[in-house]
Phi, psi and omega in degrees: 000098183292156187302316183298326179291316181301317184286319187283335184303312180284324182297317183288343175277359176079017182282339182222156181283338178203162177294326180297320180295326176305323182284342187260337188241154172293136186285343189242013184302328185248013181252148176232170180296343180280340181235011178214170183057049179260338185208181184296324178298321177295320180297318179295318179297321178297317178296320177301326178295328176291313180299324184297331180297332185291336186279350181301143175302328181276014170226254184272004176270346178195305188304327184305315184278341175290317184275345182253338182255321182295320176277058181226226187218357185233003181237135182244139173278125185287122170077326189284136173244349177225175180097170187303315184290317179296321178299318178297315183293327185261004183055046175237019184292151181234180179290352178261007180293125185295319182292323177296324177291315177304317183301312180298306187299316186281332172294319177291330175296317177297317179298318180300315180292324177297320178299323176302311181297315184297326180276322193264343181282323184308322181287348183293136176278110182196174178304128187294321179295318178296319179298313182292330175294317178297315179295323177298318176299314182295321181288328173298313183294323175296317179298317178300316180300314181289329177294316177299319182291313187291326179274351175266319189241350185085226177300132179220154177301130179259105183248120188241009179214153179296150172281119187256335183187183186294341180277350177283157180284106181258005177229065185288151174271174183282138180264137179305143183305321182302319180289323178296315179299319180300319180291320177303313182293320177300315179296317182291325176296319176298316181297317181297324182283337190239343178282157179293153170289158184305319183283358176260352179273123183292162182302321181286346179252011177300134187115341170292165182278132175257166174298326178295323177297320179295319179295317179298320179290324175302317179302315181293321180295314180297316179297321180292313179298325180300337182268003185246175177291346180268011184301146171249151188300336183267000189302312183293320177293320177296322177297314179298317179299319180294316176302315182294329176294319178296314184293314184287347177293338182058025179261353181227156178201162173290133173296135181304325180250119184307312185296337180297336181300330191251355181279127180303326180291348179236025184296158178058039179278197187295339181270344180297132171241309172209127182221148170279128188271132177231159178203177181281160177306143014277007175277186185264123180263166181254129184277357189300325182295310183293325182292331182271334182291147175289161182301326181296342179250019177083018180258180180269350180051045185283331187220152171228166179270140176296143182303319182301324183289318178302314184286343184286335179290140168291147182299332181266008177281114184296340182290332180297311182294332180277316188282331188230148175208150171237023181251139173226091189069236178267356182273143174256124184272156181288339181231150174278143174244163178278122185244021188293314181265124185227154175201107181287356177250013181305140176240102181059238180286341193265121173236166179271002186296119176287153174266118186273107179279321174208141178220172191298322179301323178297319179297317179298319179290324176293324176301314178298319180297315182296317180297318179298322179292326182281312183206099184299339180274358181280112184293344178292349178296342180278346187298310182296309182297324180287329175296320178294317180296317182295323175297330180279356180090013182259154175291147178293151175291140178293137184273044175276167182300124176232133180297160179304315184291319179294325179291326175301319178300321177295320179293317179301318180292312184294321180293327176294313181296320186278318193247012182306144176067020180244015174084025182249338199297310181301314180297319180298312184296325178286313182298321183268008174059048180233000185300308181298320182297312184288324179296323178288316184291321187270318187245001186052043184246125177270123182258121175288154183301329183298335181280001173284347172235158170276154173288152170294131182307135184300324178299325179288322179296321179294317182288329185234097182294349178278354177272114175275148182276149174295143181304142177092355180240000000 
């Protein structure tokens, strides 16, 4: 689903006076079931409204990498010792952190719009396969929202229907994580069964959810739950089965050239599984390129790479030269910056760089992780990780016996080299039980258990007395 289609769908229906206004206002504030959701066009417009929430800077346009990469181990906030970003980077964040609040509020906004679609589309008279595809997309997005929430905050209110009036519960309490995970998986299973396959999605609709995207997300959900107290005995096998469904579909592959994955002119290529779509004005652009570029190249110079991370790459790893740079024209800078997302047509803050939520390399690495969790002695666990390494120009890891724990260290390392700056690091380190270790080893920083979750935003606790705060905040 290309950006221009997403924006124009609602504008051409006369719901807003301009496309810019569409980006600023909730699309359904003045609509009711009596004057909307009457036909298939309305259903598509409603779904577009869910997708549009993802493009906000305070969600997948910026906040996502601040809350997932800064509380990690390889990205530094330039100059700042206080403020929201510095707090995230230094593990000193509180319930008043603005980015943590943005993350909560905008994920629930996406969920709210998805709930509208899920409730109001079923009665529409239309082709059933088209209807179920729309519902599958909406349920995937709801599942994604709750997955981000549950692994960020723990127990969270599980809201599965639109708020219709004053008699509805507008001050919900927190739902146990186990129940939230069950709903996420139920939604993703529906999406996998009802969304189109990747090769059935037209070029103009790239960005819609495919059955493969649902399977890939299921794998991540199962692996994450498997690492928690809510784990079920089948989680790792279910994760492996989901990875294998994506792989055996033969609809995705590693791009032969690593850098092609991130170039806007080659977006939505063979490695793409699910990405948030961005484009130049009058559509919604992504600020990630400008925030990472140094001032000498017209950027904000907001972040740099930690020295240990730069040095950790092998010199012949093609990902190092693509992901990191210390060059600005002919000048050599004192620090490396992240150069992964690029756009030679960038206009100010706006670039065409899509935000990659999941891609094929991630699936291959998850396959290796799941096999290691199931049976550390199974040599097939090297297949996924070695395919990723070989694309990077590295020799494959020897398939000799490696303990479960030692293989986790290899995965932590490989996922950093491959997926840096893509919103995985905090989640990876927590899921693989390495956050405390790396923070101590690299920064001599002791991380208390409470920092394994974000605090519930203080503004939400004040508004809703039924929301209890996470311990330690």
